[in-house]
C-alpha positions in Angstrom: -41.8 -5.9 47.3 -43.1 -4.5 44.1 -42.5 -7.4 41.7 -44.2 -5.5 38.9 -41.8 -2.7 39.2 -38.8 -5.1 39.0 -40.2 -6.7 35.8 -40.5 -3.3 34.1 -36.9 -2.4 34.9 -34.4 -3.0 32.0 -31.0 -4.4 33.2 -28.3 -2.2 31.7 -24.6 -2.9 31.3 -22.3 0.0 32.2 -21.5 2.2 29.2 -17.8 1.2 29.2 -18.6 -2.5 29.0 -21.1 -2.1 26.3 -18.7 -0.1 24.2 -15.9 -2.5 24.9 -18.0 -5.4 23.6 -19.2 -3.5 20.5 -15.6 -2.5 19.5 -14.8 -6.3 19.1 -17.6 -7.0 16.7 -17.3 -7.3 12.9 -18.5 -4.4 10.8 -21.4 -6.3 9.4 -22.8 -6.8 12.9 -22.2 -3.2 13.9 -24.1 -1.9 10.8 -27.1 -4.0 11.8 -26.9 -3.0 15.5 -27.3 0.7 14.5 -31.0 -0.2 14.3 -31.2 -1.3 18.0 -31.6 2.3 19.3 -30.6 5.8 18.6 -27.9 5.8 21.3 -26.2 2.8 19.7 -26.4 4.4 16.2 -24.8 7.6 17.4 -22.1 5.7 19.3 -21.2 3.4 16.4 -21.0 6.3 14.0 -19.0 8.5 16.3 -15.4 9.4 15.3 -13.9 8.1 18.6 -15.7 4.7 18.3 -14.7 4.3 14.6 -11.0 5.0 15.7 -11.2 2.6 18.6 -12.8 -0.2 16.5 -10.1 0.3 13.9 -7.3 0.2 16.5 -8.6 -3.1 17.9 -9.2 -4.7 14.5 -5.8 -3.7 13.3 -4.0 -5.4 16.2 -6.3 -8.5 16.4 -8.0 -9.1 13.1 -5.5 -8.1 10.4 -6.1 -10.0 7.2 -4.1 -10.6 4.1 -5.9 -9.4 0.9 -5.0 -11.4 -2.2 -5.8 -9.7 -5.6 -6.3 -11.5 -8.8 -6.7 -9.9 -12.2 -9.8 -7.8 -12.7 -10.2 -7.1 -9.0 -11.1 -10.6 -7.8 -10.3 -10.5 -4.1 -9.7 -13.2 -1.5 -9.1 -12.6 2.3 -6.9 -14.8 4.5 -7.3 -14.5 8.2 -4.8 -15.3 11.0 -5.8 -18.9 10.9 -5.1 -19.0 7.1 -8.8 -19.5 6.4 -9.9 -17.8 3.2 -13.1 -16.3 1.9 -14.0 -14.4 -1.3 -14.7 -10.7 -1.0 -18.1 -10.0 -2.4 -18.1 -6.8 -4.5 -20.9 -4.3 -4.3 -19.4 -2.1 -7.0 -21.9 -1.4 -9.9 -19.4 -2.0 -12.6 -20.1 -4.4 -15.4 -16.5 -5.1 -16.2 -13.4 -5.1 -14.0 -11.1 -5.5 -17.0 -7.8 -3.9 -16.0 -8.9 -2.8 -12.6 -6.3 -3.0 -9.8 -5.8 -1.9 -6.2 -3.2 0.9 -5.9 -3.5 1.4 -2.2 -5.0 0.0 1.0 -5.3 2.0 4.2 -7.5 1.5 7.3 -10.0 -0.7 5.5 -10.3 1.6 2.5 -9.1 0.5 -1.0 -8.0 2.9 -3.7 -8.9 1.3 -7.0 -7.7 2.3 -10.4 -10.1 1.4 -13.2 -8.7 0.5 -16.6 -11.8 -0.1 -18.6 -11.2 2.6 -21.2 -8.4 4.3 -23.0 -8.9 7.6 -21.2 -6.0 9.2 -19.4 -5.6 9.2 -16.5 -7.6 6.1 -15.5 -10.6 6.6 -13.3 -10.2 6.1 -9.5 -12.6 5.1 -6.8 -12.4 4.6 -3.0 -14.1 1.5 -1.7 -14.8 0.1 1.8 -15.7 -3.5 1.1 -16.8 -4.2 4.7 -19.1 -1.2 4.7 -20.2 -2.0 1.1 -19.7 1.6 0.3 -17.7 3.3 -2.5 -17.1 6.7 -3.9 -15.9 7.8 -7.3 -13.0 10.2 -7.3 -13.5 13.3 -9.6 -11.7 13.0 -12.9 -9.1 15.4 -14.3 -7.5 15.2 -17.8 -4.1 16.3 -18.8 -2.9 16.3 -22.4 0.8 17.0 -21.6 1.4 13.7 -19.7 1.5 10.1 -20.8 1.8 8.2 -17.6 1.2 8.6 -13.8 1.9 6.8 -10.6 -0.6 6.8 -7.7 -0.2 6.7 -3.9 -2.9 6.5 -1.2 -2.6 7.1 2.5 -3.8 8.6 5.8 -2.4 11.3 8.1 -3.6 11.3 11.7 -2.2 14.9 12.0 -4.9 16.3 9.7 -7.3 13.3 10.0 -7.5 13.0 6.2 -7.1 10.4 3.5 -5.3 11.6 0.4 -4.5 10.3 -3.1 -1.4 11.5 -4.9 -0.8 11.4 -8.6 2.6 12.2 -10.1 2.5 12.6 -13.9 5.3 12.2 -16.4 5.9 12.1 -20.1 6.9 8.8 -21.7 10.0 10.0 -23.4 11.9 10.5 -20.1 9.5 9.3 -17.3 10.6 12.3 -15.1 7.8 13.8 -13.0 6.4 17.0 -14.4 3.2 17.5 -12.5 1.7 16.5 -9.1 -1.9 16.7 -7.8 -3.4 15.7 -4.5 -7.0 14.6 -3.8 -8.3 15.2 -0.3 -11.2 13.1 1.0 -12.2 15.8 3.5 -12.1 18.4 0.8 -13.6 16.2 -1.9 -11.5 17.7 -4.7 -8.0 17.7 -6.4 -5.4 20.5 -6.3 -2.1 20.9 -7.9 1.0 21.2 -5.8 4.6 22.2 -6.4 6.7 19.2 -7.4 9.5 20.5 -5.2 12.2 17.8 -4.7 10.7 15.7 -7.5 12.4 17.8 -10.1 14.5 15.3 -12.2 13.0 12.3 -10.4 11.5 9.1 -11.8 9.0 7.1 -9.7 8.2 3.4 -9.7 4.5 2.5 -9.8 4.2 0.6 -6.5 3.8 2.6 -3.2 3.4 1.9 0.5 1.8 4.1 3.2 2.9 4.3 6.8 3.1 6.8 9.6 1.4 9.7 7.7 3.5 9.3 4.6 3.3 7.6 1.1 6.6 6.2 -0.3 7.9 5.1 -3.7 11.1 3.7 -5.0 12.6 6.0 -7.6 15.7 7.5 -9.1 17.1 11.0 -9.5 19.0 12.3 -12.5 22.4 13.4 -11.2 24.8 16.0 -12.4 28.3 15.2 -13.7 31.0 14.7 -11.1 32.7 17.8 -9.9 35.8 18.7 -11.8 34.7 17.1 -15.0 35.5 19.3 -18.0 33.4 19.2 -21.2 35.4 21.7 -23.2 37.8 19.2 -24.8 35.0 16.8 -25.5 33.0 19.5 -27.2 35.8 20.3 -29.6 35.5 16.8 -31.1 31.7 16.6 -31.3 30.2 16.0 -34.8 27.3 18.0 -36.0 25.1 14.8 -35.7 25.7 14.8 -32.0 24.4 18.3 -31.4 20.8 17.2 -30.8 21.8 14.3 -28.6 21.1 14.7 -24.9 24.1 14.1 -22.6 23.7 11.0 -20.5 23.3 11.6 -16.8 23.9 9.4 -13.9 20.9 8.2 -11.9 20.9 7.9 -8.1 18.5 5.4 -6.6 16.4 7.1 -3.9 13.2 6.6 -1.9 10.6 9.4 -2.3 8.3 10.0 0.7 5.3 12.3 0.5 4.3 13.9 3.9 0.5 13.8 3.7 -0.1 16.5 6.3 2.5 19.0 4.9 2.1 17.9 1.3 5.8 18.0 0.5 8.2 15.4 -1.0 11.3 14.2 0.8 14.1 12.2 -0.8 15.7 9.5 1.3 18.6 7.1 0.7 18.1 3.4 0.1 19.9 0.8 2.2 23.6 0.6 1.4 23.7 -3.0 0.1 27.0 -4.8 -0.7 25.2 -7.4 -2.8 22.8 -7.5 -5.7 19.1 -8.0 -4.8 15.6 -7.4 -6.0 14.2 -4.8 -3.6 10.6 -4.1 -2.6 9.3 -1.5 -0.2 7.1 -2.7 2.7 5.9 -1.7 6.2 7.1 -3.2 9.4 5.7 -2.1 12.8 4.5 1.2 11.2 7.9 1.9 9.9 9.2 2.1 6.3 11.0 -1.2 5.4 12.6 -2.9 2.4 12.6 -6.5 1.5 15.7 -7.7 -0.4 15.5 -10.9 -2.3 19.0 -12.4 -2.8 19.6 -15.3 -5.2 22.5 -17.5 -6.2 22.5 -18.4 -9.9 24.7 -21.3 -9.3 22.6 -22.8 -6.5 18.8 -22.4 -6.7 18.4 -23.8 -3.2 20.1 -20.9 -1.5 17.6 -18.0 -2.1 17.3 -15.7 0.9 15.4 -12.7 2.1 16.8 -9.7 4.1 14.6 -7.2 5.9 15.8 -3.6 6.4 13.9 -1.1 8.5 14.4 2.6 8.5 15.0 4.3 11.8 14.7 8.1 11.7 17.2 10.1 13.6 17.5 13.8 13.7 15.9 16.0 11.0 16.5 14.7 7.6 18.8 11.9 8.9 17.7 8.3 8.3 19.4 5.1 9.2 18.7 1.7 7.7 19.1 -1.3 10.0 19.0 -4.9 8.9 16.8 -6.8 11.4 16.3 -10.1 9.6 17.9 -12.6 7.3 16.1 -15.8 6.3 17.6 -19.2 6.0 18.4 -20.5 2.5 15.3 -21.7 0.8 14.8 -24.4 -1.9 11.8 -22.4 -3.4 12.0 -19.6 -5.9 10.8 -16.6 -3.8 9.1 -13.4 -4.7 8.7 -11.2 -1.6 5.3 -9.6 -1.5 4.6 -7.9 1.8 4.9 -8.2 5.6 1.9 -9.6 7.5 1.5 -10.4 11.2 5.2 -10.7 11.8 5.8 -12.8 8.7 7.4 -12.0 5.4 5.0 -13.3 2.8 6.4 -14.5 -0.5 5.0 -16.1 -3.5 7.0 -19.3 -3.9 7.3 -22.1 -6.3 9.3 -25.3 -6.4 10.0 -27.3 -9.6 7.0 -29.5 -8.8 4.8 -26.4 -8.4 6.1 -25.0 -11.7 5.2 -28.3 -13.4 1.7 -28.1 -12.0 1.3 -24.4 -12.9 0.6 -23.3 -9.3 2.1 -20.9 -6.7 2.2 -21.2 -2.9 2.6 -18.7 -0.1 5.8 -19.0 1.8 5.6 -17.4 5.3 8.9 -16.5 7.0 8.5 -15.9 10.8 10.5 -12.8 11.7 11.0 -13.9 15.3 11.7 -17.7 15.0 12.9 -17.7 11.4 10.6 -20.7 10.9 9.1 -21.1 7.4 5.9 -22.7 6.3 4.1 -23.0 3.0 0.5 -22.5 2.3 -1.2 -23.4 -1.0 -3.0 -20.5 -2.5 -6.7 -21.3 -2.7 -7.9 -22.4 -6.2 -10.1 -19.3 -6.2 -7.0 -17.1 -6.1 -4.6 -19.1 -8.3 -3.6 -16.0 -10.4 -2.6 -13.7 -7.5 -0.5 -10.9 -8.7 -0.5 -8.6 -5.6 -1.3 -8.7 -1.9 -1.6 -6.2 0.9 -2.6 -5.9 4.6 -6.3 -5.3 5.1 -8.6 -4.7 8.1 -12.4 -4.3 8.2 -13.3 -0.8 9.4 -16.2 1.6 9.8 -14.2 4.4 8.1 -16.6 6.6 6.2 -16.2 7.8 2.6 -18.4 10.8 3.1 -20.9 11.1 0.3 -21.8 7.7 -1.1 -22.9 6.9 -4.6 
C-alpha cells in the first residue's frame, strides 16, 4: 500500500454538506472564510448562497434591534441576551439620525445632522460593516416627506420610497423611488395618493411597503351647497371647505411601483393602532385601555388576509389578557407581541421594560431593558445577512 499517496490526499466533504455547514455560520465568520480558497469565496458571494443563508438566519437567528437616540443600537437574541452593535459609519455625529426601515439585514438610515431638506439617507449592513450613501435630491416646493424601505423578490431589488408634502395640508404632492439595482432616483405618478396624507412609520412585507394614512373625502351624495352659499359672508370666500377624512392603509407595490389603498380593520372600540408584520403578512396591533381601570390594558392583533383582486379581509387572531402595566405595542418578534411597558414602580425609577406576549400560549413575561438601551424609542426585527450594497464607500 502506498502510504505516501494516502498522506498526500486531502479528505473532502461532499459539496452539499460543506454548503449546509457554511449556511449556518455567522456573517463575520463567512467573511473570514472567503480567504480559505477561491472556491469558497465564489460560493459565499454567490446569489444563491446569500439567499439560502438569509433564509436560514431569518428562521433561526432573528434578533430584535433596539434603537436609542442618535443611532445607538442594541441587539437581543432569542435567549434575550444583548450586545451593542458596533458602528463602522464614518460620521462624527449621529445627532438626529434614525432608522426608517429594516429589511433582510439592511438598515435604511435617515441622517438629521443638518437643516437641509430632504435629510440625507444611507443604506447600512452592520454585519457586513458596509454602507452606501443614497444620492441626494432637493425640492423647494415641499416641506416634509415620509420614507419607506423594502424588498421585492419579483424584481430582486431593494427600493426606497419618498412621498413629499407641503406643511399647510400634509397631502402628498410628489413621489420618488430609489432603486438599489439602478443606483438612482426617479419620479413616479402619485396615482391613488391624490388627496392622501401619510404617517411617518412604515412596514415592509411580501414585496410591499405600507403606511397608515387618511384620504380626503368628498361630501356625501345628495348634499346641496346652494342654500348655504346664499348665506356666506364675504369673509368666508377664502376659507376652504372642510372635508371628511377616511382612514386608510397605503401599500406600495415595489415591483409594479404603484400605490394601493386598503381599508383598516373595522373596530368597534377606540384603540391606538400600529402597523406590524405577522408571518410575512400585514398586521395591525391595537392597544385598548380603560381610563377607569389602569390594570385592564389589552392588545389585539389583526392580520390581513387577501382574497380576490382588490379585496382584503382583516381577521382578529389574538387578544391579550388584561395587564397591570401601561403598554406601548412596538412590533411582533418570534411569535411575541413586544411592548414597552411600565408599572408605577418603573415610572418612579424612570425605567421601561419589555413586555413579551406569546401569541400561542398568551403567556406574558417582562424583560428589563439593558442599561445601555434605557432610552429605546423604536425597535424592529433584524437578521444578519450577506446582502450586498453594490458599490461601497
